[in-house]
N, C-alpha and C positions, 0 to 999 in steps of 0.2 A: 350207624345204620344208614343205608342209602335210600331209605324211605320208599315211598310208593312208586317213584317215577323211573328209577334206573337201577342197573346193576352196579355193585361195588366190589371192593376187595383189592386184589393185587394187580388187576389188569390195567393196562395203559388206557388212556382216555379214548372215548368213542371216536370212530372214523370222522374225519373232517370233511370228506368229499363224498360220502355215501349215506343217502337217507335210509334210516332204519325204520321199519314199520312200528316197532315197539317204543324204542327210545326216540322220541320226537320232540316237537317244539315244547310240549309241556314239561318234558324231562329237563330240557335246557332251562326253562323258566324255573323249575324247582331248584336246580343247582344254583342259579343266580340268587334265588330268594334265600335259600338255606345256608349257603356257604360263602358266597363271593363278597358280600357287602355287609360285614358286621358293623354295628353301630359303635362309634368311639366317642366317648366324652372327651372334651378338650379342656384341660385345666381344671382348676378347683371349682366344683359346682356351686359352692357357697358364695362365690365372689359375685357381686353385682357390678356390672359394667356400665360405664358412662362414655359419652362421646363428645369430643371437641371437633367442631367443624369450621374449616377455613375455606378460602376460595378454591383451593386445589386438593384439599385433603380432608379425610375424616379420620381422627385419631381416637381409637377405642382403648379404654383402660379400665382395669378394676378399681373399685373404690379403695383409696389409700395411695394410689400412684398419681394423684392430680398434679403435683409439682413436676414430675417427670413428663407426663403427658402434655402439660401446658408448654414446657420448654420445647419438646419435640414438635409440637404444633407450630410454634413460632419459628424454629429452625427450618422446618419443612418448607415454608413459604420462601425463606431466604434461599435455600438450596435450589428450589424450583427454577429460579431465574438463572442461577449460576450454571447448573447443569444444562439447561436449555441453550444457553449461549455457547457452551463448549461442544455439545453434541449436535446442535442444530435441530433438536427435536425435544418435545416434552408432551406428554399426554394431555388432552383436553378434559377428559373425564376425571373425576376425583379419584385419587389413589387412597385406598383403605389401608390404615396402619393400625396394627394391634400391638399393644405393649403388655407383657406379662413379667412377673418376677418369680418364676417357678423353677429356676435353674441357677447353678453357681458359676456358670461360665458366661462369658461375654460373646454374644453372637446375634446374628440376624439372618433373615432370608427374604427373598423377593421373588415374585412370579407375576406373569401378565395374563395367564389363562385361568379361568374365563373372564377375570377382571384384574386390574392392577392392585396388587396387595403386598404389603410388607409386614413381616412379623419381626418384632424386636424384643430382646430380653433386657431387662433393666439393669442387670449386673454389669459393673465395670470390668475391665480386663484384670485377670489374675496376675499374680506376682511375676511369673516368668512367661507371660503371654507374648506371642509375637505381635499382638495388637497393642502393646504397651506404649508405643510412641504416639502420643496424641496431645493436642492442646485443649480439646473439648470432646469427650468421648461420644456424646450423642450427635454432635456435628460430624465427626468422623464417620460413625456408624451409619447415620442416615444419608450422608453424601454417598457412601459406598452402595447402599441398597437402592437409593433412588436412581443412581447411575444405571443400575441393572434394569429398572423399569423403563427409563428413557432409551436405553440401548435396545432391549429386547422388544419393546413395544413398537419400535420404529419399522412399520410394515407398510408396503405399498405394492403397486402392480397387481398381478393376478392373485397373490395371497390376500391382499386387501379386498379384492372383489369377492373372493370366496368367503372371507369373514363377514362381508355385508350380506351374503346370501344365507349362510348357515349359522352365523354368530361367530363370536371370537374363538376360533379354533386353531388358526395357523400363525406361527411366530417363527419365521425362518432364522432370525438371529439367535434363537434359543438352540438351534440344531448346529452347533459348532463346538469346537473344543473348549473345555472349561477355561483354559489359560487365556483365551481371548476375552471371554465374558468377565472372568475374575480380574484378569490383568488390567483391563480397561477401567474397572471399578476402583482398583487400587491406585492407578494413576490419577483418577479423579479425586479420590479422598485426599491424596497428597498435594494436588494442585490447589485444592480449595481450603487447605488448613495449613498450619505451620508444622504439622507432624505427618503422620501417615506412614505406611510401610515402605514407601519409596525412600524415606529418610531413616528408616529403622536400622541401627547398627547390628542388631540381632539378625534381621533379614539379610543384611550385607554379609554377615559372617557365614550364613548358610551358603550363599553364592560363592563367596571367596574360597571356602573349603573345597567346593566342587571344582573350582578352577585350579587352585594350587595343587590338589591331589589328582588332577587329570580325570575327574569324575563328572564332567559336565553332562547334564541330562540331555538325551537326544530329543529332537522335536517330536519323535514318535512317543517318547515317555511322557512328556508334558501334555500331549494330546489325548492321553487315555487316563487310566487309573493304575499307576505303577505301584509295585511293592516297595521299590527302593525308597530310602529315606530322602526327603521328608514326606513322601506319599502325596496326599492331596494338597499339601502346602506348596508343592511345586507349581501348581496352577497360578497361585498368587504371586509367588516369588519370581519364577521365570517370566510369567505372563507380563507382570508389571514392568520389570527391567527391560524385557525385549521390546514391548510396545513403547515404553518410554524412550528408548534409543531410536525407534523408527520415527516417532514424533519429533525428536531432536533433529534428525537427519532430513526427514521429508516434510516437515512443517506441522503445526499444531492441528490443522484440519484434516489430516490424513485419515484417521480412524473415523472421523465424522463422515467422510465420503465412503469409506468401506462399509460402515454400518448401513447407510442408506442403500448402497448397491446390493448388499447381501440381503437386506430386508425385502427386496423386491424379487428375489429368486424363488422360483417354485420348486426347483430340485435342490435338495440340501447337499452339504459337504463340499461345495465348490469353493473353499475358502481361499485357495491360491489364485483363482480367477479374479476374486474381488480385490485382493491386495495388489495384484499385478496391474489392474486397471488404474490404481491410484499412484503406484510408485514405479511401475515398469519392471518390477521383480516379484518373484513369488516368496512366500514365507521361508521356503527351503533355502533360497539364495541369500535372503536377508539374514537368516539365522547364522550362517557361516561368517558373515561380516560382523555380526554382533559378538560372536564368540571370540573373534580376533580382537575386537575392542576390549572385552573383558580381560583377556590375557595381558594386554598392554596396561590396563588400568591397575590390575593387582600386582603386576611386576613392580610398578612405581610405588605402590603402597608398601610392599614388602621390603623394598630397598630402604625406605625411610625407617621402618621398624628395626630392620637388622642393623642399621647404622647406629642405633642407640645401644645395641647389645641385647640379645635375647635372654629372657629370664623365664624358662619353661620347665615344668616338672616332668617326672617320669610317669608313664602311664600305668595305672593300677588295674583297671578293668578294661574289657574289650566287648562290651555289650552293645554299645551304640543306642540309638533312639532316645529314650527318656531316662535321664539320671539326674536327680536333684537332691539337694539339702543333705550333704554329708555332715556328720557330727561324731566327734570322738566320744567313745563310750567311757564313762567315769570309771575309775579303778574298782569301785565297789560292785560294778555290774559286768566286769570283764570275765571272759571265760579262760583267758590265759594271762600270762604276765606281760605279754606284748601289747602295744597299742592296738585298739580296735576301732573300727568305723561302722556306723549304721547309716543308711542312706535309702532314699526312695528310688526304686527301679521299675521300669515298665519297658522291657525290651521287645515286646511282642511275641515272645516265645514262652517264657516262664510266667507264673502268676505275678501280677503287679503287687507291690508291697514294699515293706521296709526290710532291707537285707543287712546282714552283718558279715564283715570280713576282717581278717587280721592283717595288720601291716607287717607282721613277721615274714621274712623272705620264705617262699615256699621251697620245698625240697627240689633239687635239680631235676629237670624234666617233668615237673608237675605243675599244674595250675594252681593259682591261689583259690582256696576253698571259700565259698560263700554259703549262707543259709538264710532262708526266709524266716524272719522273726515275727512279723505281723502282716497279715494280708490286708490290703486296703486298696480301693479303687480310685483314691484321690491322691494327687501329688502332695504328700504330707511331709512336713519337717518334724522329725522326732525330737523329743525333749525328755530329760531325765530328772527325777527328784533326787534329793541327796541320798535317799535309801537305795537308789538304783532302779526304781519303778520307771516305766516308760509311758509317756503320754504322746499321742499322735492323733491325726484327724482322719476320719473315714466318712465316705459318702453313704448316708444311712437313709432308709425310707422313713417318712414322717407323715402321719395321718393318711397313709396309703394313697397320697396324691402327689407327694414331692419326694425328691431325693436331695437331702441337705447335708452339708458338712457338719460333723459333730465331733466332739473330743472323746477319745477312748483311752482307758487306763489299763495297762498291762503290768501286773507285779513283776518284780525282779525275779529272774530265773525262769519265767514262764515264756512260752512261745505260742503263737496263734497263727500257724501257717494256713489253716483252713478257714479261719474267720468266724467259726461258731463255737470256739472253746469257751467253757464257762468262766474261765479266768479273765477273759476279755470283757471289761465292764464299760458301759457307756456313761460318760460324765454329763453330757448335754443332750437334749432332745429337741431337734428342730431349731436349734439356735443359730445355725449357719456360722459355725465357729471353726477357725482353722489357724495354722501357724502358731502352735502353742510354745511357750517357754516357762520354765519353772524357776522361781527365785532360788538362790543358793541356800536360803533357810528352809525351803520346801513348803512354806505356808502361803504362797502366792503363785498364781498362774496368769500369764498375760497371753492374749491372743487377739486375732483379727476377727471382727464380726461383720458379716455382709447383710445389708438390708436396703432395699429400695434405691439401688444405685450408689450407695455410699458404703465404704468400709470403715469401721470404727475400731480404735485401739481400746480394748477392754482389759480389765484386771479383776480377778476374783480371788477369794480365799479358798485355799485347798486344804481339806482336812487330811488327817493321817490315813483314813480309810478310803481316800480318794473321792470325796464329794466336794462340789463347788457351792459356794455361798457368797453373799454380799457382792454380787457382780455390779460393776459400774464402768462408765467411761473414764479412762485415765486422762485422755486429751480429747476434748470435743472436736468433732470433724464437721467442717462446713459441708453444706450439701454437695454431693457428688465427689468429695475428696475420698482418697483411698489410703488406708494404713496397712502396711505389709511387715511381716517378719520381725516382730519385737524380740529383743535380746536383752536379758538382764545383765548388769555389770557384776563382777565377782563379789562385791560387797552387797549387792541387792538394793542399793539406794538409787541407782539410775537404771534407765532402760533406753536402749537405742532402737530406732525403727526407721523404715523408709516410708516417705509420704509423698503421694502425688497430690498436687494442688493446682488450682485453675491457672491456665496459661501454658501448661505442658511442663511443669516443674516436678521432677522426681528426685527428692533430696533426702538426706540423712538428718534426723533429729535425735537429740538426747533429752529425755524427760526426767524430771525429778519424781520418783514414785510417791513420795509423801505429799507433795503439793500439786502435781500435775503441770507445773510450769516447765517449759521447754526452750531450748536453744537450737538454732539451725547450724549444723556442721557445714552443710553446703546449701547454696541457693543459686542455681544456674540451670541452663537447658541440657546439661548432661544427665544421663540416666544413672542415678546413684542408688544402689540397693544392697540388700543382704548384709547389714552390719553385724559384726561379732566382736567380742572384746578379747584383748590379750589377757592371760592369766593374772597379771598384776593390775589390771584395770586402767593402765596408763595410755593405752593405744586402742584405737577403734579401726578395725579392718573392714573394708567394704569393697564392692566392685563398682566401677564407673567406666562409661564409654567415651570419656572426654577426648581420647585420641582417635575416635572412630572405631576403636576395638575395645571390647570389654576386658578390663584387667583389674587385678586386686591392688588396692591402695591402703596405706597405713596413715592414720591421722593421730598425731600426738595431742591429747586433750590439754595438756598443760601449756603448750606453746602455740598450738594451731598449725604446726608444720604438717604438710601433706607430701608423702613420698609414694612413688610407684614401686610395688613389690614384684609383680610379674610384668613381663613384656612379651606376650605371646603373639603368634601370627594369626590365630583364629579367634579364641575367646577364653576367658576365665571367669567363673561364676561361683557363688556360694562358698566363700572361704570357710574353712574349719581349722582351728588352731589347737594344737596338742596341748595337754595339761602342763607340760613343761615349757611351752612356748617356743620349741625348737623346730617344729614341723608344721608345714602348711599342706593341707589337702584341699583341692578345689575341683570344681567341675569344668572340665575342658571340653573341647569340641573337635570332631573330625567330620568328614563327609558322611560317616555312617551315623552320626548323632552325638550324643553326650556320653562322657565317661569320666571316671575319677583319675586325678593326677596328683602326685605328691612331690614336694620339694623341700629342702632345708629352708628354714626361715632365718635368713642372715641379713641383719639390717645394713651390713657393710656393702651389700650388693643392691640395696635399694636405689632407685633412680629418682632424679627430681621430677616432681609431678608437673605435667604441662598445664597451661590454663584450660579452662572449660571452653567449649565452642561458642563462637559469637556470630556464626553465619546463618543462624535460623532467621526466617522472616518473622515479623510480628504476628501473633495470633489474629485471626479475623475479629473484627469488632462485633459487639453483641448484636443479635438480630433486632431488627426494628419491630416495634410493637405491631401486632396484627389483631384484627377483629376476631375474637373467639366466641363461638356460640356453644354452650354446653347443655346437653340434655341426656336423659336416660337412654341407654343403648337400644336401638331399634333394629332387629335382624332383617326386616323385610327388604330394604334396599339391596342387600347382598345375597339374599336367599333365592330370589327368583332365578330360574335357569337362564343362562345367557347364550347357550349354543346348542345345536342339535348334532348328533352323531349318526351317521348313516352307515349301515353294514349290509352288504349284498352277498349272500352265501346260499349253498344248497339248503333247501327247506325239507319238510317232512311229507309234502304232498307231491313229490316228484318234480318240483319246479323250484326256481330260485326264490328265496324270500328276502324282502326288504325289511330291515329293522331300523326304526327311528327311535333314538333314545335321548332323553334329557336328564340332566342332573343339576342340582343346585345346593349350595351349602353357604350358610352365613359365615362371615369373616371370623367370628369368635368361636364357631364350631358348636353352637347350641342346637342347631336344627340342620337337617339335610332332607331333600326330597329326591325322588327318583321316578321316572316314567319311561315305559318302553312300549312300543307298538310294532308288531310284526305282521306284515301282510304278505299273503302268498295268493297267486291268481286262482289256484284250484282249491283253496280252503274255503269252507263255508262261511268262516268268520275270522277276523283277525285275532291275534293273541295280544292281550293287554296286561301290563304289569305296572303297578304303582307302589311306592314305598315311602316311608317317613321315619326318620331316626331322631331321637331326642337326647341331647347330651348334657342336660343339666340335673343329673341325678347321680348318686354314688355309683349306680350301676349304668351300664350302657343299654339303652332300649331301642328296639326297632320293630316296626310293623310293616308288613307287606301284603298286598292283595293282588290276585291275578284272575284272568278269565282266559281260557284256552280251548281250542278245538284241535283234536288230535286223531289221526287215523289209527284204528285199532283192528287187531284180528281176535279170534276166539269166539266168534259168533257163527253158528251153524244152523241152517234152515233149508228144508227140502233137500237134505243130503249134500248141501254145498256149504263150504266155508266162505263167508261173506265179510268183506271189509266194511266197517262202519265208522262213523264219526262219534267220538266221545267228547262231551262237553264237561269241562272241569271249572269250578269256581272255588278259590281257596283263599285262606288268610293264614299268615304266618306271623307270629310275634316272638320275640326273643329278647333275653337279657344276658349280659355277661359282666363279670366282675373280676378285675385283675387283683391279685395279691402280690404286692411288691416286697421283695426281700433284698438284702444287701448283696448277696451273691447268687440269688436264685429268683425264679419267676413262677408264679402259679396263676391259674385262672379257673373260674367257675362259670358255667354256662347253662342256661335253661331255655327251652323254646317250646311253644305249642303251635302245631299247625292243624288246620282243619280244612279239608277239601271235600266238596260234594261233586260226584261224578256220575254221569248218566249217558248212555249211548243213544244215539239216534239210529234205530234199527230199521234198515230197509226190509220190506216184506216181499215186494215183487208181485207180479200179477199171476204167476203160474206156481201154485203150491202143489207139492206132491204129497197126497194123503197117506202114502205108504212109506214115505221116507222115515229114517230113524227120528227119534225125538229131538226137537229143536234144542240146541244148546245156547243158553242165554249167557252173555258176558256179565261180569260183576258190575254192580252199581250200588250206590249208597253214599255213605259218609265215612271218611277215615280221619279220625282225630288222633293225632300222634303227639305224645309228650316226649321230651328229650332232655336229659341232663348230662353234663360233660365236665370233666376235670382234666387239667393239664399242669405238668410241673417240669421244670428244666433248670439244671444248674451247669449245663454244658458250657465249656470255656472255649474261647477263640484262640487262634494262634496264627502268627504271620508265616511261620516256617512249616507247620505240619499240614498234612493233607486232610482238611476238615478239623473237626473239634478233637483236641488231644485228651481231654479229661471231662468227666461228668456223665450225667444221665439225662434222658428226656422221657417222660411218661405221659401218655394220653389214654383216657378211658371215656366211653360213652354208653349210656343206656337209653333205649327207645322202647315206648310201649304204647299200643292202641288197643282198646277193648271196651267192654261195657261200662267200665269205670270212667272212661273219657268220653262216653257218648258215641262210640264208634260202631259202625255196622259190622265191622270185622275185627278180629283179634290178630295182632302181630307184635312181635317183640324182637329185639336184637341187643346184644352186648358185645362191644368191641373194645380192644385195648391194644396198646403197643408200647414197647420199652426199647430204647436205644441206649447203648452204653459205650463209653470211649475210654481206653486205657493207653497212656503214653508208655512206650517201651523204655526200659532203664538204660539202654545202650545208645550211643551217638547215632545221629542221623534223623531224629524227629519221626521215627517210625510210630505207627499207631495201630492198635487192634480195635476195630469197631464191630459191634454186635448189635443185631436188631431182631426182636421177636415180636410177632404180632398175631392176632387171631380174633375170631368173632363167632358167635353162635346166634341163630335166629330161628323163629318158628311162628306158628299161628295158622289161622285158616284163610288168611288173605291170599288169594292166588298170585298176586304180584308182590308178595313179600320179598324181603331182601334176598338177593342171590349174589354169591361171591365167586369170582373167577380168578384163578391163579395161573400164571403163565409167563411167557417171556416178552420181550420188547415187541411192539407192533410196528414192524418195519414196513409193512405194505401200506397201511392207512395213515401213519404218522411219520412222515419223512422229515429230513432236515429242513427242507424247504417249507413244509407246513409249520415247523417250530419257529422259523425265522419270520414267517408271515403272521402267525397267531400268538406266539409266545407259549403255546401249549407244548409241554415236554413229555417224553415217555416216563412212565412211573419208575421211581427209584426202587420200589419194592417188588421185585419180580422173581420168577423162577427161570433164570436165564438158561438158554439151551433148549427151550421148549417153545411151542407155538403160543401166541397170545391166547389166554383164556382156555388153555388146553383141558383143564378140569374146573368144574363149577359145582356149587351146591349151596345149601343154606348155612354152612359153616366153613371156616377156613383156618388154617394155621400155616405160618411161614416163619423161617428164621434165616438170617444171613450173617455170615462171618466174613469180615474183610480185613486183610492185613495191608495197610496202606504205607506207601513209601514215597517221599518227595524225590523226584528224579532231576529235574532242571528248573531254573527260574530264569527263562529267557528275558522276560520283562521288556519285550521289544515288539515293535510294529513296523509298518511300512510308511515311513515318513508321516505325512498328515492324513493318510488314508484312515477310514474308520474301522480298522481291523487291527487288533492288538492281542498278542499271545503273552499272557501273564506268567503262567507256570505249567509244568508237566509233572504229573504224578502217576503212580502206578498202583495196582492193587491185585492181590490174589484173593479169590472169593470161594465160598461154599454156600450154596442156596439149598434150602430144604423146606418142603411144605406141600400143601395140597388142599383141595376144597372137596366137600362131601356133604351128603344129607344126614348121614349117621356114621360116626367113626366106629369101625370094627376093632374093638380092643383084643379080640381073640386072635387077630392076625399079627399082633405085635411080636417081634422076635429080636433078640440082641445078636449082633455080630453075624447077620445073615445077609447073603448076596452082596457082600462088600460094604454094608452099612452098619454103623454103630447101633442104630435103632431102625429096624426094617418094618415097613408096613406097605402093602400094595397100594394104599391110598396116599402115601407120602412119597415124594419124589425128590431126588437130589441131583445137583449139578455142581460142577467145578469149573473154574476158568481164571482168566486174568484180563485186566483192562489197562489201558493207558488213557489217562484223563488229560484233556487240553482245556485249560481255563482261559477263556477269551473275553475280551471286551469289544462289543460291536457297536458302531454308531457313536463312539466316544463314551457312552454311558451304560450300555446294556451288557450286564454280566451274563455269561453263558458257559456251560461246561459240555463239551463233546467228549464221548467215550468211544474208543476203538477197542473192540475186545473179541475174545473167542471163548465160547462156553460149550461144555460137553455135558449132556444130560446122561444120567446113569440108570434111567428106567426105560421100559419099552415105549413109553409115550414121547421120549425125547426125539428132537430133530436128528435124523440119521446123519452121521459123520460130524456132528457138532454144528454150531452156529457162529458165523463170523458177522460182526455187526458194527455199525458206526451210527450212533444215536446222540441226540441231545437230551440230557437229563441232569439231575441234581443229586448230590450225595445226601444220605441220611445223616 
């Protein structure tokens, strides 16, 4: 319900440049209070935070992460001087750092507004992470993120003067393509460590594939948010290599000068001016030179590879993007007599999960058939018991606060493509377990366990009914070590795994299952991973990048001889050996991403293994001891507002209004405050809003209060309608509670608002005693209670136009009456349902459907009113959208005037048949305009608004309608959707369409329109 203050329903947002007498400043205040700023808890509310303070940093951490926080605090002071020396700038104010351990991925983020802040996740890089080349993960991560701080915070000139006046609000270095921001940080992480992505052979493979396959990303693509693989990774990959080349050619201080230059610019997006002043050339010119350099570099590398003789498999799949962990299905679990493979796949189109395919040759002219065996959102390695049951990892909700990897059991012969099948049983709960493998006897399962920045090699007993017990560490891990991909030998007595240890070593180990003692198969700076055994247990196969390219190697355990199995141009990962030992399946790579490849396993064609690399610099020395002061977390230093925001726009009293707003939020997210003051010259008093949210409860809690004066109509005295000022004082409190599911999201919300309103009624000096009775406007108190529910299991897709599968449901109930202490009674119930169905034929076509409606009533004269109509092309133009971000409503009756029908109830439904048309994925060089994709839709809109629906007028198959009513209206039409990225980061959808209304209220001749909006 749109409450006391404004109209709601299907109509587009209110006019931006026209003051309305009814919808006024208090309406805007209510919308801000009730909708725009929901409170959000950050992290687990049960965690108690502490703080380490150094000269330049405050490191905040939950209890239990003291060792991680102490190390990061020490590293931060060391990094401070290094980054300052390289960039010529470092902030003088303390940088706030928050560490949490609530995700399974390795990641961090940094920002400078309104204060310098870094957020770090404690987890180390996953098995196949592009971040996996490092000598000290926290040194690498913190160097990258603090480089962002020193780069983006470098502000001078007019922007610095403005920051001194209004608070820290302007950061020119933030307003540039991400490849510059991220690329510079990757260069820094590599310069200050002996690892980093500049040295990563996996990163080099990504770039090499693009060059060899003539698929080099354009400068326009890396300057925006492209669909093409590897999407956002392009910023880090191309940005670092390109900027590294510029620094090699023009000197190590080049980007230091560029950052200082751009940080003084008041007008954004002039990135070519800044680089030209430093090098004499634009990025456009430099990019062409860099591409020539890449072509020469990789020609030389390929000549050396081909000179040894290629050993490449035949391609099995053509999905691209993410393909990992192939495994041969044991004979007991096969569907046919031919060899079968299961593997993890996430191609951005179909559901991610574990897929099955047969190695039998498909019929001529047909594709190899695959089937989704088990849905999962984490890149899981599948394992089989001797009985043919499958165990894999899935990202599961835990305590409704976390998503953690857990092990799942799927009995032989069962499939779980939806993820909610009863046969799919969870083995662990909140354990953060992944990469399982089952012993040949079926009584043991080994896996990797992630906790507080360390991954442990675990082993547990597995019962016949799929239950785990007697879990223990098989090999103790030193702090911050990582254990990956355990693999049992055929006799079950040994287990091989890949281990990362301090100094940047990623090696293969073989451990005795009975004793836990181990020996190292490799010990060098090559990245060695994914060990698997030959069927006879005599040979260990794994991948290594010792040549600069990932390949499969064979290690003879009896002799220690190492030979190279594949010799590919791009990369080979995750070897899988057939039960007869004659076939190798591995994950290869193309410029579209990963896929499966197959080749005969012929020892006669193995090559001598080259020695491991020796050209790495030594890892940096341990950080010097720093003075650390530890104390309980205090939110006050970061809670206070740091800047003010000014907005000057048309007001409700016929003049422009100046709005001054401030916000503040503590770094951990426990508290936030909000304040807003709106002043208009003709208003009798300013409008004031204040708010507070508390984020340390299982629910999200927010409280807002406001005072406003509003011009109103509806007062009649002496036979004249007189405008008066209405004073409103209100308080709004609300709670929300998310319910996390593995493949769905739910939310519960409740709020209570109380507003006292009274008009200042002018009497005047000349009263007419013979005039009709004076009409007094409403006054009193409106106390409104609201409850709401939301559910969604809609799925995303790279290829489809919007969601291809799933539903989204929302419902809300509002009530005010004597029970709530209200002077008036009003109620409203609203609901909406959206559904998406992928068509079974090729082309990624989708049928989307949405139905919505609401009913309301009561004696409150300003109760809910709903308006249904078309796009508001007069008052909400494309320019308005670009300047404000407000778009036309997606849920409209196209082909009709905006708000053409209104009432206390409404009903609307929309059918859209959506078709992808083109994926240009191109822009204009480095300009901040990028066309991502073009889609089209055919639609039918049907609906209306009314005070009382006349069921007697309903008729079937009348006047060209399936269901006819004079209160319901229909339109048909088509649209072309243009998905754009503006300003490098802002996603927008423009629609060019034509709609024809089929009722007398429709716009004559149809409606041609070009609007900014979003899909439902």
